[in-house]
C-alpha positions in Angstrom: -30.7 -96.7 -194.2 -28.9 -95.5 -191.1 -28.4 -98.7 -189.0 -25.7 -100.0 -191.3 -24.2 -96.5 -192.0 -22.9 -95.7 -188.6 -20.8 -98.9 -188.1 -19.2 -98.3 -191.6 -18.4 -94.7 -190.6 -16.8 -95.9 -187.4 -14.6 -98.3 -189.3 -13.4 -95.5 -191.5 -12.5 -93.4 -188.4 -10.0 -96.0 -187.0 -6.8 -94.5 -185.7 -4.2 -96.9 -184.4 -1.9 -95.0 -182.1 1.8 -96.0 -181.7 2.8 -98.1 -178.8 4.7 -96.4 -176.0 4.9 -97.1 -172.3 2.1 -95.3 -170.5 0.0 -95.8 -167.4 -3.1 -97.0 -169.3 -1.1 -99.9 -170.6 0.4 -101.0 -167.3 -2.1 -103.8 -166.7 0.0 -106.9 -165.8 -2.9 -109.0 -167.1 -2.6 -107.5 -170.6 -1.1 -110.0 -173.1 2.7 -109.4 -173.2 2.9 -110.9 -176.7 0.2 -108.4 -177.9 2.2 -105.5 -176.6 5.4 -106.7 -178.4 3.5 -107.0 -181.7 2.2 -103.5 -181.2 5.7 -102.2 -180.3 7.2 -103.9 -183.4 4.8 -102.1 -185.6 3.1 -105.2 -186.9 -0.2 -104.2 -188.6 -3.2 -104.8 -186.5 -6.4 -106.3 -187.9 -8.9 -103.5 -188.2 -11.6 -103.5 -185.6 -15.2 -103.8 -186.6 -17.3 -100.7 -186.7 -19.4 -102.1 -183.9 -16.3 -102.5 -181.7 -15.4 -98.9 -182.3 -18.9 -97.8 -181.3 -18.7 -99.9 -178.1 -15.3 -98.3 -177.1 -16.5 -94.8 -178.0 -19.6 -95.4 -175.8 -17.4 -96.2 -172.9 -15.5 -92.9 -173.3 -18.7 -90.9 -173.5 -20.1 -92.8 -170.5 -17.2 -91.6 -168.4 -18.0 -88.0 -169.3 -21.6 -88.5 -168.3 -20.6 -89.8 -164.9 -18.4 -86.7 -164.5 -21.4 -84.6 -165.4 -23.6 -86.3 -162.7 -20.9 -85.7 -160.1 -20.7 -82.0 -161.0 -24.4 -81.7 -160.0 -23.4 -82.7 -156.4 -21.6 -80.8 -153.7 -18.3 -82.4 -154.7 -16.0 -80.4 -156.9 -14.2 -82.0 -159.9 -11.3 -80.3 -161.5 -7.9 -80.9 -163.3 -9.7 -83.0 -166.0 -7.1 -84.7 -168.2 -4.3 -83.0 -166.4 -0.9 -84.5 -167.4 1.1 -86.1 -164.5 4.6 -87.5 -164.6 5.2 -91.3 -164.5 8.3 -93.3 -163.7 10.6 -93.9 -166.6 10.4 -95.4 -169.2 6.7 -94.4 -169.0 5.5 -91.2 -170.6 3.2 -88.9 -168.6 -0.4 -89.9 -168.2 -3.6 -87.9 -168.2 -5.8 -88.3 -165.2 -9.6 -88.3 -165.3 -9.6 -85.6 -162.7 -9.3 -84.7 -159.0 -12.4 -84.7 -156.8 -12.6 -82.5 -153.6 -14.9 -83.7 -150.8 -17.0 -81.5 -148.5 -14.1 -81.3 -146.0 -11.8 -79.9 -148.7 -9.8 -83.1 -149.1 -8.5 -84.0 -152.6 -8.7 -87.5 -154.2 -7.5 -88.8 -157.5 -10.7 -89.7 -159.5 -10.6 -92.5 -162.0 -13.8 -93.5 -163.9 -14.4 -96.7 -165.8 -17.5 -97.4 -167.8 -17.5 -101.1 -168.6 -19.8 -103.9 -169.9 -22.2 -105.8 -167.7 -20.1 -109.0 -167.9 -16.9 -107.3 -166.8 -18.7 -105.4 -164.1 -20.3 -108.7 -162.7 -16.8 -110.2 -162.7 -15.5 -107.4 -160.5 -18.7 -107.3 -158.4 -18.2 -111.0 -157.8 -14.8 -110.6 -156.3 -12.2 -110.2 -159.0 -9.8 -107.3 -158.3 -9.1 -105.1 -161.4 -5.4 -105.0 -160.9 -4.9 -103.1 -164.2 -7.0 -100.2 -163.0 -5.2 -100.2 -159.6 -1.8 -100.2 -161.4 -2.9 -97.2 -163.5 -4.1 -95.3 -160.3 -0.8 -96.1 -158.5 1.2 -94.6 -161.3 -1.1 -91.5 -161.4 -0.8 -91.1 -157.6 3.0 -91.5 -157.9 3.0 -88.6 -160.4 0.5 -86.5 -158.5 2.5 -86.7 -155.4 5.4 -85.1 -157.3 3.1 -82.1 -157.7 0.9 -82.2 -154.7 2.3 -84.6 -152.0 -0.8 -84.4 -149.9 -2.9 -86.4 -152.4 -2.4 -89.9 -151.3 -5.8 -91.4 -151.9 -7.8 -92.1 -155.0 -11.4 -93.2 -155.9 -12.0 -95.7 -158.6 -15.6 -95.4 -159.7 -16.8 -98.2 -162.0 -20.1 -98.0 -163.8 -22.1 -100.9 -165.3 -23.0 -99.2 -168.6 -25.8 -101.8 -169.2 -27.6 -101.5 -165.9 -26.4 -98.3 -164.3 -24.9 -100.0 -161.2 -21.8 -98.5 -159.6 -18.9 -99.9 -157.7 -16.4 -97.8 -155.8 -12.9 -98.5 -154.5 -11.1 -96.1 -152.2 -7.3 -96.7 -152.5 -4.2 -95.2 -150.9 -0.7 -95.1 -152.4 2.4 -94.9 -150.3 5.4 -93.6 -152.4 7.8 -94.5 -149.6 7.3 -98.3 -150.1 5.6 -98.2 -153.5 2.5 -99.8 -152.2 -1.2 -99.4 -153.1 -3.8 -100.5 -150.5 -7.5 -100.9 -151.1 -9.1 -99.3 -148.1 -12.8 -99.6 -148.9 -15.2 -101.0 -151.5 -18.8 -99.8 -151.8 -21.5 -101.2 -154.0 -24.4 -99.2 -155.3 -26.6 -101.5 -153.1 -25.1 -99.7 -150.1 -23.0 -102.7 -149.1 -19.5 -101.7 -147.9 -16.4 -103.8 -147.4 -12.9 -103.1 -146.0 -10.6 -105.5 -147.9 -7.4 -104.0 -146.6 -5.6 -105.6 -149.6 -2.2 -104.3 -150.6 -0.1 -104.5 -153.7 3.6 -103.9 -152.9 6.2 -102.7 -155.5 3.3 -101.8 -157.8 4.9 -99.1 -160.0 8.3 -100.9 -159.9 6.7 -104.0 -161.3 5.1 -101.9 -164.1 8.5 -100.5 -165.0 10.0 -104.0 -165.1 7.2 -105.1 -167.4 7.7 -102.2 -169.8 11.5 -102.8 -169.8 10.8 -106.5 -170.6 8.6 -105.5 -173.5 11.2 -103.1 -174.9 13.8 -105.9 -174.6 11.7 -108.2 -176.8 11.2 -105.3 -179.2 14.9 -104.5 -179.4 15.8 -108.2 -180.0 12.8 -108.6 -182.5 11.7 -111.7 -180.6 8.3 -112.7 -179.2 7.4 -114.0 -175.7 5.5 -117.3 -175.4 1.7 -117.2 -175.9 -0.1 -116.6 -172.6 -3.4 -118.1 -173.7 -4.8 -121.1 -175.5 -6.0 -120.7 -179.1 -9.7 -119.7 -179.2 -9.9 -117.9 -175.9 -12.0 -114.7 -175.8 -8.8 -112.6 -175.4 -7.4 -113.9 -178.6 -10.8 -113.5 -180.3 -10.8 -109.7 -179.6 -7.1 -109.2 -180.1 -6.0 -107.2 -183.2 -2.9 -109.3 -183.6 -4.5 -112.7 -183.3 -4.0 -113.6 -186.9 -0.2 -113.0 -187.0 0.2 -114.6 -183.6 -1.4 -117.9 -184.5 -0.5 -117.9 -188.2 2.4 -120.3 -188.0 1.3 -122.3 -185.0 0.8 -125.5 -186.9 4.5 -125.4 -188.1 5.6 -124.5 -184.5 3.6 -127.4 -183.1 5.1 -129.9 -185.5 8.6 -128.7 -184.6 8.1 -129.6 -180.9 10.2 -132.4 -179.5 8.9 -136.0 -179.5 10.2 -139.2 -177.9 11.1 -137.1 -174.8 11.8 -138.7 -171.4 9.5 -137.0 -168.9 9.8 -137.5 -165.2 8.7 -136.0 -161.9 5.2 -134.7 -161.3 3.9 -135.3 -164.8 4.1 -139.1 -164.3 1.8 -138.8 -161.2 -0.5 -136.5 -163.0 -0.8 -138.8 -166.1 -1.7 -141.8 -163.9 -4.3 -139.8 -161.9 -5.7 -138.5 -165.2 -6.2 -142.0 -166.6 -8.0 -143.1 -163.3 -10.2 -140.1 -163.3 -11.0 -140.4 -167.0 -12.0 -144.0 -166.6 -14.3 -143.3 -163.6 -15.9 -140.5 -165.6 -16.5 -142.7 -168.6 -18.0 -145.4 -166.4 -20.3 -142.9 -164.7 -21.4 -141.4 -168.1 -22.2 -144.9 -169.4 -24.2 -145.7 -166.3 -26.1 -142.3 -166.6 -27.0 -143.1 -170.2 -28.3 -146.6 -169.2 -30.3 -145.1 -166.3 -31.9 -142.5 -168.7 -32.9 -145.2 -171.1 -34.5 -147.3 -168.4 -36.5 -144.3 -167.1 -37.6 -143.4 -170.7 -38.7 -147.0 -171.3 -40.9 -147.0 -168.1 -42.5 -143.7 -169.2 -43.3 -145.1 -172.7 -44.7 -148.3 -171.2 -47.0 -146.2 -169.0 -47.9 -143.7 -171.9 -46.6 -140.8 -169.9 -44.3 -137.9 -170.8 -44.5 -136.0 -167.5 -45.0 -137.1 -164.0 -44.0 -137.0 -160.3 -42.1 -139.8 -158.6 -41.9 -139.0 -154.9 -39.7 -135.9 -154.6 -38.7 -135.9 -158.3 -40.4 -134.3 -161.2 -39.8 -136.2 -164.5 -40.3 -134.7 -167.9 -39.5 -136.2 -171.3 -39.4 -133.5 -174.0 -39.5 -133.7 -177.7 -37.0 -131.2 -179.2 -36.2 -130.2 -182.7 -32.7 -129.4 -183.8 -32.1 -127.7 -187.2 -28.9 -128.2 -189.2 -27.5 -128.2 -192.7 -26.6 -131.4 -194.4 -23.3 -130.4 -196.0 -23.3 -133.5 -198.2 -26.3 -132.1 -200.2 -24.5 -128.8 -201.1 -22.4 -128.3 -204.2 -18.7 -128.7 -203.5 -17.9 -125.1 -204.5 -20.4 -123.7 -202.0 -19.3 -126.2 -199.3 -15.6 -125.1 -199.7 -16.5 -121.4 -199.7 -18.1 -121.6 -196.3 -15.8 -124.2 -194.7 -14.3 -123.0 -191.4 -11.1 -124.7 -190.1 -10.4 -124.5 -186.4 -7.1 -125.7 -184.8 -7.2 -127.4 -181.4 -5.0 -129.7 -179.4 -5.9 -133.1 -178.2 -4.1 -134.8 -175.3 -3.7 -138.6 -175.4 -2.4 -140.6 -172.5 -2.1 -144.4 -172.4 -0.3 -146.7 -170.1 2.7 -148.6 -171.6 2.3 -152.3 -171.6 5.4 -153.8 -169.9 
């Protein structure tokens, strides 16, 4: 009664804001083409109710983290305070400022993310989009309070309650953000001393580039291959790939290619041939081993340091040929993909 009601209510509440340059969109890894579609006012595919609930959960999760911090000796204030940003960006709204026991102020940025995204960052990927956002906020804060040069990025795994913290410092003089320290909720601390120069200037260049595409009503090249997860979750995936078949057919043929691609093509053929030979050999070896097991009436056993098991598995499927044509066509799914073929020319 209620389980399907809430996602439907979430779908009805969708509110697509207009695109404008702002710190939260300064991620250099965000698809440029997506931003141009948004800026051109191209209608976005509506998000599912479930997606709305996931995003809303992230927002409320940030507030819960703030609530936990308020129970500590640290002081949090200036929640959602507007701070200036370098043109053409509009002002941004910070999560807050946190004051430590010595009275020192830090910018506080809280992110509440999925387990998979968290593990990606935990494993070593640096969230440059979050750092860009913090650099722009610190740029604006220093216009108001020059003494605030450091910020804390607190990332929560909303599935498992783990935390990851980055302490960063922004220098307005050379427009550089430096990661000073990274601490995991396990207690492990690292000092990466990794810097990002020209960080806000690069964000400004990116927004100016987006605006240039918007003004000219043109689109940048696609940054990702069709079927990637980014495209799967993108609201503009349908218009982006709609005419791809026609674009592909219009690409040049009979081209004379030279340089590195010739070497790569030759190496590809050699590697592909070795792989096919190894796969063929592996299949032959498996069949020999299975034949020995059957001859000995065995399905599991130990051979020296090896454990050998032969399993009987069942795979279910639908025989499409047995379905009426009208039903078959109704559920048919067409997927586009590219296939690369390389062959050596016979002289």
